[in-house]
N, C-alpha and C positions, 0 to 999 in steps of 0.2 A: 353950736360948738360943743356944748355939754353932751348933746345927743350923739354927736360923732365920736366923742371919747368913749361914751358908754358902749356904743356899737363895736368899736375897736377892741375894747376890753373883753366883751362877750365873745367876740371871734377868737381871741387869743385863748380864752378858757376852753372854748369848745375844741379848738385844735389841740390843746394840751391833753384834754380828756380822750380825744380820738387816738392820739399817739400812744398814750398809756394803755388804752384798751388793746391796740394792736400788739404792743409789746407783751402784754399779759397773755393774749391769745397765742402769740409765738412761743413764749416760755412754756405755757401749758401744753402746747402741741409737742414740744421737744421732750418735756418731762414724761408725758403720757407715752410717747413713742419709746423712750428709754425703758420705762417700766414694762411696757408691752414686750419689748425685745428681751428684757431680763426674764420675764415670766416664761416666755416661749422657750428660751434656751436653758431654763432651769431643769427641764425634763431630760433625764438620761436613762438609757436602758442598759442593763447588765444581763447577759445571757451566757451561762457557763455549762457546757455539757458535763454530765456526771463522770464521763471518761472520754478520752480522745478517740478511743477505738472501742466500739460496742461489739459484743458477740453476735453471731449470726442469728440467734433467736431472741436477742434482748429487745425490750421496749426502749424507745428513745426517751431519755429523761434529761431535762434541762432546768437548771436553777435560774429562774427569771425574776428580776427585781427592777422596779422603776422608781427613780427618785423624782419627787414632786408629782406623784401619781394623784390625780384629782377625780378618779372614777372613770367609768366608761370602758368600752371593749378595746382589747389589743388584738390586732389582726396578725396572723402568722401564715407564711407560705413556705412549705418544705419542698425542696427540689431534690428528687431522688436520682441515683446514678444513671438510670436509663432515660433521663431528661424529662420524665413525667413529674407532675407536682400534685401535692395535696395541700389544702388550706383550711382555715377555720378562724374562729374568734374565741378569745378568752374574755368572758363577759365582765368578770370582776376579780381583782386580785387582792381585795381587802386592804391590808396594810402596805401593799406594794411589793409583796414577795410571794412567789408560788413556785411549785415544781410542775413544769409543763411536761406532760407525758403524751407520746404518740404510740398508740398500741399497735404492735406489729409482731410478726414472727418470721421464721426463715422461709415460709411458703411464698412470701412476696418476691423472693429472688432479688431484692434490692440491696445488693452487696456493692460496696465501693464508697465513694465520697458523697456525702450528703451536705446540703446547706439549708439553713432556715433563716428567713427574713422576718423580723418582728417590727411592727409599725404602730406608733402611738403618738397622737398629737403632732403629726408631721415629722417625727423623729424615727429613724430606721437603724436597726442593728442587725448585722449578719454574722452568723457563726458557721463553722465547718467542722465535720468530724467524719470518721470512717466506720463502716459496718463490715466486719470481716466476713468472708464467704464461708460456706460449708465446703470443706475439702473432703471429697469422697473418692476413695480409691478402691477398686474392685479387681481382683485377679484370681485366676484358678491355678491349681498346682501344676497343671500341664496343659498343652494345647490339643492333644489327641487322646480320645477316650474310646473304650470298647465296652461291649455289653456288660461285663461283670464289674466294671470299675465303679469307684465312688469318687465323685468330684469334690475336692476340697476348695470351698469358696471362701476367700479371705476378704473381709470388708473392713475398711479402716476409715474413720471419720475424725474431723477436727472438733466436732461438737456431739456430745452425748449427755444423757442424764441417768445417773446410777439409780435413781428412784423409779421402780418399776411402774408406779402409778402415773408418772409424768413422762416416761420415756416414749419417744416417737418410734414408728415402725419403719424398717426397711421393707420394701415391697419387691420381691423377686419374681420375674417372669421370663419365660423362654420363648424365642421366636426363631422361625426358619430364615433362610437367606432372602426370601421374598417379603419378610416382615409379617408373615402370618403366625399367630400363636401356635406353639407346639401342641401336638395332640395329647390329650389325656394328662395334662400337667396343669394343676391349679396354681394360682398365685400363692407364693410362700411369704408369710409375714414374720419378721424377726424383730424383737425389741432391741433398740440401740442403748444398751445398758453400760457399755464400756467402749474404749476407743477402737479396739480391734476385736473382731470375732471371726471364728472359722466355723462355717456351716458345712456339714457333710451331706451331699446330695447323691443318692444311689441312682445309677443310670440303667438299672435292669428294666424297670417299667418304661422309662423314657425310650430306650432302644427298641422295646417291643412294639411301640405304636408309631415311632418316627424312623424314617429311613436314614441310612448313612449320608453325611453331608455336613455343610457349614451351618452353624447355629450361633445365636447371640443370647447371652444372658444379660438382661437389663435390670439394674437395681435402682429403684427410686427412693430417695430420702428427702422428705418435704417435696420441693419441686426440682431438686437436683437429680439428674439421671446420668448414670455411667453404664457403658456397654462393655462386655467382655466376650469376644468371639471364641469359639472352640469348634473342634471337628469331632464328629461321631464317626468312627471307623467301622468298616465292614469286618466283623470278626472272622468271617469265612476266608478272608484274604490276609489274615494276620500272620500266619505261619511263615517263617523264614528259616532256612537251614544253611549254615556255613561249615565248610570242612577244609582243613589245611593240615598238611604234614609238618612236623617240627623242623625238617630239613628238606632241601630240594634235591640233594644227591646223597645216596647211601652207598656204602661198600657191601659187597656180597656178604650174606649171613647176618647183616645188621637187623635189629628190630626197628620197625617203623611205628612212630607215634602219630596217630591221627586224632586231631582235636576237632570235636563237633560242638557247635553252638546253635541252640534253638531259641527262638523268641519266646516259646512257652512249651511246657510239657503237655502234649495232647494225647500221645499213645505211649504204651510201655515198651514197645520194641520198634526197631527199624531194620533195614536191609542194607548190606554192604556187598557190592560186586567189584571184584578186582580182576583186571585183564593184564596178564603178563606179556613180555615182549613177543612171545610166540603166538599170542592170541588165545591162550587158554584162560578160561573164566572160572573164578571161584566165588561162590555165593555163601554168605553167612548172615546170621541175625545177631543183633546186639541189643542190650537192654538200656533203657533210658530212665534215669531216676532224677535227673536235674537238667537245667538248661545248658550246662557245660558238661560234656562227657568226653573222656579221653579213652581211645582204644589203642592197645599195644598189640601190633600185628607181628607175630613171630613166624619164622620159617617161610617167608614169602619172597625173599630177596636173593634167591639162588641164581637167577638168570641175569645176565648183563643186558641193559637196555632201559627202555621207558615203560613204566607201569602206569595204567590208568585205573582210576577208582570212581565208583558211582554210589552215592548215598541216597537212599529213599526213606523218607519219614513223613508220616501224616499227609501223604499225597504230594509232597514236595521232593524234587530231585535236584541234587547238586553234584558236580563232577570236579575232578582234578587229576594231577599226575605227579610222578616223581621219577628220578633216575637212579639206576644202580650201576656202579662201576666195579671193575675188578679189584679185589682186595689184595693190596701189595704189602702193606705192613700195618701194624696197629697205629691207629690215629692217636696222637698225643692228647691227653686229657687236659686241655688248657682253655681258658677264656680268650676269645679273639673277637674284637669288635671293630667295625668300620663306622666312623663318624664323619659324614660329609659336611662341608661348610655351608651348603644350602641344597635346595631340592631342584630348582629350575635354573638352567644355564643358557646363556646366549652362545652362539657360535663364536669361536675364537677366545672364549673365556677359559680360565683354568680351574679345574676341580682341585681343591685342597682336601684330600681325604686323610683324616687322622686315624691311624691304626694303633689300637691298644691291645696288648697281650698280657696275660697274667704271669707269663714266664718266657724268658728268652731261651728258645730251644734250637734256633738255627741262626746262621750269620747272614741270611738273605731272605727276602720275601718277594714273591712274584705277583704281578698285577696285570689285568687285561680288562677290556670292556666288550660287551655284546650289544648289538643294535636291537631295535624292536622286533626284528625277524629271527633273532637268536644267533645271528652270525657273529662269531667271536673274532676279535682283532688280535694282532700279535701280542705275545706275552713279553713283559720286561721284568728284569730282576734287579733289585736294589739292596744295598746293605741294610741289615737290621741288627743294631748293636745295643738297643735299649728297649724298654717296654713300650715306648711311644715313638712313632715316626710319622711324618707328613709325606704322603705320596701325591705327586701331581699328575694331572692328565689334562692336556689341552683339548678342548672341543674343536674339532676340525671344521673348516668352512663347508665341507661337503657332507657333514653328518645329517642324516635324515631326522625330521622332526618326530618326536615320540619318546616313549619310555625306554631308557637304556639301563644296563646293569654294569656295575663296577665290581669286578671280582678280585679276590686275593687268595693266595695259597701260601700258607706259612707252615712248614714242617708237615705237610699233608693235610692240614686243616683248611678247608675251603669255606669262604664266606662271600656274600655279595650284598650290595645295597643298590636300590633303584634310584635313578635320577631322570630328569626330563630335559630334553634338548628343544629349545625354542627356535623359531625361524629367524629371529632377530640376530643382527651381527654386532659384536662388540666393537667399540671405537678405539682402535689402537693409538690414534693420535692423542686421545684423552689420557692414555696410560703414560705418555711422555710429557704431559702438562705439569711442569714443576710447581706452578702456583697451587695446584690441587693438593700438593704434599707439604705445604707450608705449615709449620708447627706453631700453634698459638703460644704466646709467652705470658708468663705471670705479670700481671699489671699491679694488683694491690689486694690487700685484704679489705673486702668491701664492708663499709659500715662500722661505726664505733660502738654499736649496740652489743651488749654482752649476751650471747646466745647460750642456751643450755639444751643440748641435743636437738639442734635444728634439723629439719627434715626436708619437707617440700619447699619449692620456690617457684614463683611465677612473676612475669613482668607484663605490665599493661602497655597500651599504645603510647602512653606518655613517658614510658621508661621508669615508672614507679616500680619498685621491687617489693614483693610480698614474700615473707619468709614464715614458714610454720615453725614456731619455737616450741617444739613438743615438750621439752622439759618444764617450761613455764605455762604450758597449756594456753598459748597465746598465738595470735597472728601479728607479726611486726610489718609495718609499712615504712619503707625508706624511699627517699627521692633518688633521682638518677646519680647524684653525687655521693650517695651513701648516708645522707643526713637523716636521722630518725624523724619520722613524721607523726606516727600514732601507732597504737596497738589496741587490741581488744581480745577479750576472752579470759577465762579462769577455769580452775579445775571443777568439774561437776557435770551434771546431766541436764540442767535446765537449758532453755533456749539461749544461745550465745556462749555457752560453756562447753568445754572439751575434756575428753579423756584420751590421751595419747593421739592427738591429731597427726596426720602424716602428709597427705597430698593436698595440693591447692591448684585451682584453675581460675583464671581471670579472663572475662570477656569485656566488651565495651562498657557494660553497666554494672556487672555483678561479680562477686567473689564467692566461689564455691570451695568449701573446706571438707575434706574427708575426715570426719570425726570417728576414727577407727574404733576406739574403745567403747563408744556408744552405738556402734553399728548403724551410722546414719550419715547423711550429707546435710550440711548447713549452708544456707544461702544468705549473703550479706550485701549491702551496698558498699561502695568503695570507701565510705567513711566508717565502716565497721558496724553499721546499724543492722541488727538481726531482721531478716525478712521472713524466712521460712525454713523448715527442716522436714526431712522425710527419711523413713527407714527404721526398721527394728531388727533385732536378731532373729534369723530364721533362714529357711531354705527356699521360700517362695518368691515370686516377683515382688519387687520393692523391699525385699528383705536382704540383709547382709550378714556376713560373719565379721569381716574386717575390710571395709572399703578403704582403698589406699591411693587411688589415682583417678583422674578424670580428664576428658578431652572432648572438644566440641567439633562436630562435623560441619559441612557447609550448609546443611539445612537447619542448623541450630539445635540438633539433638545432642544431649549430653550422654557420653559413654562413661560408665563407671566400672572400674576394675576392682576385683576383690582378691586379696592375697590368701584367702582360705576357701575359695569356691571356684569350680570350673565353669564359671558363667560370667559373661560381660553383659551388664544390663543397660538398656537405653531408655532415657527419660526426656521429656520436654524440659526446657529450662525452668519450668514451674514445678518440676518434680513429679509429673504424671508419667507413670510407667507406660511404655509403648511396646517393647519386645525385648528379647534377649538373644545373645549369641552364646551357644554352649560348645564345649569341647567336642570335637568330632571323634569318631571311633578310629579313624585312620591313624596310622603310626605318626606321620609327620605333623598332622593338624591337631593332634590331641594336646591338652594341657590340663594340669591339676589346679592351677591358680595363676593369676596375673598380678605383677607388681607395678607395672607402669604402662602408659598408653599415650600415643601421639599420632596426629594426622599429618599427611604430606599435602602438597598442592593439588594432587589428583584425587583427594578425598579417600585415599587408601590409609589404613591405620596399621601401626606397628605396636605389637603387644609384647612386653618383656615377660617371659614365662619363668616360673620358679625352677624349671629344669635346665636353666642356663642356655636358653635359646631366645631369639627374637622372631616372632611370628608376624607375617604380613597378610592382611585381609583387605578385601574391598569394604566400603562403608556399610554394605548390607550383609557382611559376614561371610562372603565367599573366600575360602582359603586360597592364597596365591603363592606363598613361599615361606621358607624358614631360613634363618641365618644363625650360624655358630653352633657350638656344643660346649661341653665341659672341658676346661683345660686352662693352661697358662700361656699357650701359644697365641700369637697375634690372630685376631678373629675368633678366639675362643673366650669363654667367660667363666667366672667364679663368683656366683651370687650377684648378678647384675640387678640394680635397684631402680634405675631411672633412665629416661630416654627423652631426647629433644631433636627436632628437625629444623635445619636452617632454610634460608630462602632458596637454596639450590637443591633442596630435597636430599642433602647429605644428612645422615642421622648419627647422633652421638649417643653412646651407651656408657652409663656409669658402671664400670666393672669393679664393684666394691671390693670383692675378695682379692682381686689382683692389684688394688690400690692405683687405678688408672682410669683414664677416659679413652675410649676407642671411637674412631671416626670411620664411617663407611659411606660409600656412595649409594644412590637410590636402588642399585641392583644388589646391594649387600656385599660388595667387594671391599675388603679391608683397605683403608687408606693410610692411617697413622694412629699412633697413640701417644699419650704423654702422662707423666705422673709416676712416682715411686712411693714406697711406704715411708712415712715420716711426718714430722710436724713443721717442716720449713716451707718456704714459698714453693709452690708447684708440687708439693708432696701431700699425700692423703693417708689418713688412717681408716676412716669409714665414710667415704663419699656416699651421699644418699640422695641428692637432688641436683638438677641441672636446668638452666634456662638460658636463652639467648635474647639480647635486646635488639632494637631496631638498627643499631650500628654494627651488629655482628659480634659484639663482645659476649663472652661466655662466662656464666656464673656457676660455680660448683659449691654446693653445700656439703660440709664435712661434719657428720654427726658427732664423731668422737673428738675431733679437734675444736669443735664449737665455733666454727667460723664459716665465712663465705669468701671464696677466692674468685677474683676477676681475672680473666685471660683475654688478651687482645691479639689481633693480627697486625703486624707492621711490616714495612718493606724490608727491614733488616732481619726478619725472622729466619730461623734455621729452616732449611728444606730437608725433610726426612727422606732417607733412602727407602723407597717402598719395599715392602716385604717380597714382592714378586721379583725384584732385582736380585736380592740375596738368594731367594728360593731358586731362581733360574740358574744362578751361578752354581749352587749346590747340585741341582739336578743335572746340569751340564757336566759337572765333574764326574758324575757316576754313570753318564751315558743315557740319562732319561730324556733330557732336553737336547735339541740340536743346536748347531752353530748359529742359526738365524735367531733363535730365542736368546742365546747368550749375547749376540750383537745388539739386540734391542735393549738389553740391560746396560750395555756400554753407552748406547746413545743417550739414555737417561742420565748417566753419570757425567757425560760431556755437557748436557744441558744444565745439570746441577752445578757445574763448575769444579767438580772434583778432578776432572781430567781436561787438559788443555789440548784440544784437537778438533778438526772438523767432525761431523757426525759420521760414525762408522757405518759402513754398508756391507762389509764382507769380512769373513775371518778365514784365514788359511789354517785349517785344522791340522795339517801335516806338520807344521812347524811349531805348534804350541807345545811348550815343555811341560813335563809332568808336574813340576813344582807349582805351576799356576793352578792346576786342579786341586792340589793340596791347599793352596792359599784360599781357593774358593770354599773348600770345606771348613777351614779355620775361620774364615769371615762369617760363614753361615752360623757357626757355633759360638761366635762372639769372642774367639781367641785373638783376632786382630780387628782393628777398627776400619771404618770406611776409608780413611785417608791412606792407610797402609795398603789396602787392597787396590785402591785407585793408583798408587805408585807402581804396582805390578802391571796394571793395564797400560800405564803411561810408558813403561819400559817396552812393552810389546809394540806400542804404536811407534815409538821412536826407533825401534829396531826393524820395523817393517814387517813384523810377524803378523800383526793385524793391519790389513790394508784399509785405507779410507779414501 
């Protein structure tokens, strides 16, 4: 029994010891696991780049520190923008802190976003940063060169070193169109000591060993290469001669002025041959001292008829002619000018020719047209009681396609202007569409922000409104309700600063601002973060005097207008120069400078010229038409400053000097206008910018009134009586327009609701009283309003004088 007790007690002790041992081992395992977990997670890596954006030639420098560093290597892997990677190990960082450097320069072309992974003891840390690219721009002063020329090569870079010992080199090489190196031209090396340099390259030797044709200049800087194409012309074919008399028709005994223009002075004399109407030939020599020479020909206009002349100079011959008519009386010494409302007309459209004279010398003026073959149509005479008058002429449906002439004769002074008749037919139904003539009404003063000399305006796809607040040197962004969202900018020339900014353009991702005072374009994201800028003051490509407006074509190219240069420059949205559109020498396509620009749905663009015209071009710069001229009349302008195009390709012009907005259809036909001088709703002092949102609302910026006005279309809006209705009534009253034209105006007034009657189809001219013609003239001049004149027509309808 004693033994049993002893055995039981021993068993209990052993079991007790075993349990305690298991508990101890379990606790020990938990403690050691916790300590191991704590030690492992005590390691932390901190990696901070010296700057968020490194320069194109900078080494990569990162402040690296490791908490609880216990020795041993740190592995790093750097991922470059082209998806390649480099890696290595940092063997020892001493006290846990080191500056990690990756040695590189711009030759690696690794521009963009980098990332570096650091690994130590199972812990990983990743950082990101950017390396800015080298921006290299190369352009020549022109595209066509000849043997004696010197090429001005402008090279601009975003990275340079003013230290001559450290500066890298631009490498310039020339190649032909097949990619072969040009003959006898060695590589030219130039140090990049400043942001922009101009190198003068003489073409005398180049043209001696290389034939005329297309060549490319390639400039390499580090591994960035930019090409600039140019043409080497054949100097033997350079000579051109132009000859034109100052008038097309002279009176007997008049002197003839013959203007000669040469592309260059090559010889000291030339030969002039004149053949009179009887076939007699007179030869003479003339001296040439400059590219523009004027000859005064005396005693050659004794015979009536057509004279022919032939000019020979430097192996080039040009010809022309002029007419001589019988001298009846002395021609008055007055200025007489014809200002057409556009150049190209469709059949059934109406020419509105503004005639301006320096003195009223007769009470009537005659007009007629001549077709491309010279056939003259019947002459009409209309009253001329002031210095300015608008003369109409309808393009008949049977007019042949080609260049016609519009003639006037005022007191014996004859002038003409050319115009072009197109094969297309005008849509008369569209003329009677009253919706087209709905006048937008004032909705509100947009935004509560206090502007100071606001100028440009743009609206993005979300209907956010961006206003250039020139007086504050800022860009203001407001939401579609006019609530202020943000602004950016200040006075200065640093990135993101402005001096007298004017124009603004917004696309899906970016905001472009014309920083006029700094002669550059600045590019931002929609939050106002500066991205890029380009341009300096000058005459070459990528240079500006006063950039004021921008627009984007369908290919994504940015067109930039300059208010102090006769050039429109085209860039990629990244600011890379592509080409330019220059003013043409032709009368109608020439311009001194452009104030505003906009594209329609066909990718044609409309440019507002400083000479009070709107010019229409294709997107590649082919001139298509012009619209308007100087004046206060409808369709004429006084200092137009901005333009915008709606979804139906109607275009709106800010006619600043006349304190109004004018609307035209896509063919340049005037539709309506609104606005007067003043400070109240719907009034303007100095309107400067215009934009249209996705709902068709129109926003007008007034620089002097310091506000933005919003206009909207509603069903109850007023319908404007088109100018063609008033004009037709006036012209009908003096016998220029026929009854059919007048009846069409009545049709519109019936559709407009001013007259209650079925649509008029016929007018009995015999019964029309003279007082109606007087009313038509008073209505045209504004002495009676629309309603009063409509009552006159209503009387004729009710009396049966006008049959319907």
